[in-house]
C-alpha positions as CSV (number, residue, x, y, z in Angstrom):
1,M,0.0,0.2,-0.1
2,F,2.6,2.0,1.0
3,R,5.6,0.5,-0.5
4,D,7.0,1.5,-3.8
5,K,6.2,-1.6,-6.3
6,S,9.2,-1.3,-8.0
7,Q,11.2,-2.3,-4.8
8,F,9.2,-5.3,-4.2
9,G,11.3,-8.9,-3.6
10,N,14.8,-6.3,-4.0
11,I,17.1,-6.4,-0.9
12,E,18.9,-3.2,-2.4
13,H,16.9,-0.5,-0.7
14,I,17.3,-2.2,2.3
15,S,20.9,-2.9,2.0
16,G,21.9,0.7,1.3
17,G,23.3,-0.7,-1.9
18,S,25.9,-3.2,-0.1
19,N,27.1,-6.0,-1.9
20,K,26.2,-9.5,-0.9
21,R,29.7,-10.2,0.9
22,T,29.9,-7.2,2.7
23,L,26.1,-8.4,4.0
24,F,27.3,-12.1,4.6
25,V,30.1,-10.7,6.8
26,Q,27.8,-7.9,9.1
27,G,25.3,-11.4,9.5
28,M,28.5,-13.5,10.7
29,L,29.8,-10.9,13.0
30,T,26.9,-10.5,14.4
31,N,26.3,-14.1,15.2
32,V,30.2,-14.7,16.4
33,M,29.8,-11.2,19.2
34,N,26.3,-12.6,20.1
35,P,26.8,-13.6,23.9
36,K,23.6,-15.5,23.9
37,V,25.3,-18.2,21.6
38,A,28.1,-18.8,23.8
39,L,26.4,-19.1,27.2
40,F,23.8,-21.6,25.7
41,F,27.2,-23.7,24.9
42,L,28.5,-23.2,28.1
43,S,25.5,-23.9,30.2
44,F,23.2,-26.3,28.3
45,I,25.9,-28.4,26.0
46,P,28.3,-29.5,29.3
47,Q,25.1,-31.5,30.6
48,F,25.9,-34.2,27.6
49,I,29.3,-34.7,28.1
50,N,30.3,-37.3,30.3
51,P,33.7,-36.5,32.1
52,S,35.3,-39.9,31.8
53,D,35.4,-39.5,28.0
54,S,37.2,-36.9,26.2
55,T,36.1,-33.7,26.9
56,A,37.3,-31.4,24.4
57,L,36.5,-33.5,21.5
58,T,32.9,-34.3,22.7
59,F,32.4,-30.5,23.0
60,V,33.6,-30.0,20.0
61,L,31.3,-32.8,18.1
62,L,28.0,-31.5,20.0
63,G,28.7,-28.2,19.1
64,F,29.4,-29.2,15.3
65,T,26.2,-31.3,15.1
66,F,24.3,-27.9,16.6
67,T,26.0,-25.8,14.0
68,M,24.9,-28.5,11.0
69,T,21.6,-28.9,12.4
70,G,21.1,-25.4,12.2
71,F,22.6,-25.1,8.8
72,I,20.1,-27.6,7.4
73,W,17.4,-26.4,9.0
74,S,18.1,-22.6,7.7
75,V,18.9,-23.8,4.7
76,V,15.2,-25.6,4.0
77,I,13.2,-22.7,5.3
78,A,15.5,-20.0,3.0
79,S,14.6,-22.5,0.2
80,I,10.7,-22.5,1.0
81,A,11.0,-19.2,1.4
82,G,12.5,-18.7,-1.9
83,V,9.8,-20.7,-3.7
84,L,6.8,-18.9,-1.8
85,S,8.2,-15.6,-2.9
86,G,8.6,-16.7,-6.6
87,K,5.2,-17.6,-6.6
88,L,3.7,-14.5,-4.9
89,Q,5.7,-12.3,-7.1
90,K,4.3,-13.4,-10.3
91,N,0.5,-14.1,-9.3
92,Q,-0.3,-10.1,-8.4
93,S,-3.8,-10.8,-7.3
94,I,-2.6,-12.8,-4.2
95,S,0.2,-10.4,-3.3
96,H,-2.2,-7.7,-3.4
97,Y,-4.6,-9.8,-0.9
98,L,-1.8,-10.8,1.3
99,N,-0.9,-7.2,1.6
100,K,-4.6,-6.2,2.6
101,I,-4.7,-9.4,5.0
102,M,-1.7,-8.3,6.9
103,G,-2.0,-4.3,7.1
104,S,-5.5,-5.5,8.4
105,I,-4.1,-7.6,11.2
106,L,-1.2,-4.9,11.7
107,V,-3.8,-2.4,12.2
108,L,-6.3,-4.9,14.4
109,L,-3.0,-5.6,16.8
110,G,-2.8,-1.8,17.1
111,I,-6.2,-1.3,18.2
112,K,-5.6,-4.0,21.0
113,L,-2.6,-2.4,21.9
114,F,-4.3,0.8,22.3
115,A,-7.6,-0.7,24.1
116,S,-5.2,-2.5,26.6
117,K,-4.3,0.5,28.4
């Protein structure tokens, strides 16, 4: 409704014209610098490590398993989103109705928030 239709599906206006490598590095740094990930590994993963086994190897193996599971899940979600996005961009009537539905939901949530106080 308020968006420029020529920008639909284009990330260049969001990223300020940055290239994909720069966006990847920014995302990677954000994840590496996130203390929640380190706290998760330091508090949750050691519960599954037997002290009599090789602690470092087991820790690395569990971390690798966690990373691969997250990677596979992200690839599946991105693939599904890419297919759905392509289909939605091709069908203008579905895009039109989805924009109206989502706008209505946001307006209703705003009204609920306003009425809650």
